[in-house]
N, C-alpha and C positions, 0 to 999 in steps of 0.2 A: 788192264788189270784183270787177272784171272779171279773168277768169283770166290774160290776158295781162300784166297788172300785176305778176305774180310774176317775170316774166322778168328784169328788171334785178337783182332780189335773188339770183337763181340765179347769174347771171354774176358778181355782186360777191362772192358767198360763195365760189365757186371761185377767184376772182382773190386775194382777201384771204389765203385760207389757203395758196394756192400760194406767193404772195409772201412772206408773213410766217413761214410755218412750214416751207416747202419740201415740204409734203404736199399733194397734189392730191386733194380729196374728189371722189367720183363721185356725180352726181345720181341719186337713186332715185325713189320714188314721190311723186307730188303728190296731195294730199288736202284735202278740206274739214274743218276743225276742227269737231268736234261738242260738245266739252265744254272745261272750263278746266283740267282736271288735266294736269300734266306728268308723264310717266313717267321723267324724268331727275333728275339730282342738282344741277345748277346751271344757271341761266338769266340771260342778259343781256337787258334790256328797255330799249328807247328809244322815246320818244314822238315823233310827227310832227304838226306843226301848220302851217296854211297853206292853200293850195288843196287839199291832201291832208290828211287827218286820220286818226290812228289810231296803231298801234305796231307794232314789230318785236320778235320774241322769238327768241333764239338759245339752244338747250338741248343740253346734253351729259350723257352718263353720266360718272362720275368718272374711270374709267381712261383714257377717250379724252381728256378735257380736260386731264389731266396729261400725256399724250403731246404734245398740241398745244401747251401752254404750254411744255413743255420745249424744243420745237423753236423756239417763238417767242423764248424768253429765252436760249436757248443754254446752259441748265443744267438738269439733271435735277430734276424735281419728283416727289416720291413721296406727297405728301399735300396736301389743301386748305390753302391759305394766302392771305394778302393778295395776294401776286404772283399767283396764280391768279384770285382775284376781279377784280383790276385788269385782268388780260389779257383775260377774258371781257367785260368792259365795253368795253375797247379794240376787241375783235373786232367786236361789234355796232355800235360807233360808226363804225368803218371801212366796214362794209358799208352802214350807212345813209347815210354820206357819199358813197360811191361811187354808190349808187343815186339819191341826190338829184340828181347831175349830169344823169342820164339823163332824169329827170322834168322837170327845168328846161328841157332842150332841147325837150321837148314841150309847154311852157307851163304846167306844174304846179309852180310853186315852193312850197317848203315849208322849214320850219325843223325841225332836229332837236334834241331835248332832251339833257339830261345822262343817260348810261346809269345804270340801276340793275341790281344783281345780286342775285338770290334763290337761296338754296341750301336743300337739304333734299329728301330723296326724296319724290316725288309732290306737290311744292308746287303751288299754284294760282295762276294768273294770271287775273283776271276781265277780261272785255272787254264793251263794250256789245252787247246782244242784237241790234241792228239793223245790226251791222258783221260782214260775212262774213270769216272768217279762213282763208286758205289756207296750207297747210303743204308743205314739201319735205323729204324725208328725204335725207341725204347719207351716203355710206359711205366709211369709211376702213378698208380691210381688212375684218375681220369685225365691225367696230364701226360705230355710225352716231350721227349727231346730226341735229338738225332746226333749220330756220328757219321761223317762222310769222309771217305778215304779215296784219295786219288793218287795211285802209285804206278809206277812202271819200272820194270827191270832195266838197269843200265846196260847197254851194250859194251862189251869189253874192247 
């Protein structure tokens, strides 16, 4: 995965959260993911297939996701629930959809799958060993979440 391929996901992440929750996350560190372990409590995962292949992971600690989902739904969320799980799936879906438009304009058309949501502290999301995964940390106040993108261009 080329480093510049992360840019549409950064832009989409900021836009989705700003529009849907009224909260503007601040982009932090960009890193290359070295292992499969997530140090967060809940992750939305969506697959990519077509001229680009791979997946997108959006991961949150529980307190932050409850704040974001409360803003998204307009009602206070105090614990993990079906509404929180559904919202995390919707967030990753909106980010993938927004990024898809940018890549299509560059000739890289792809389809996005149905999002899955995994919860539990230190859960693991495996990826193919031959696909580089680039992550970006986003800050909301003193809390943070990450988006991690593992994509490769499909050989024709």
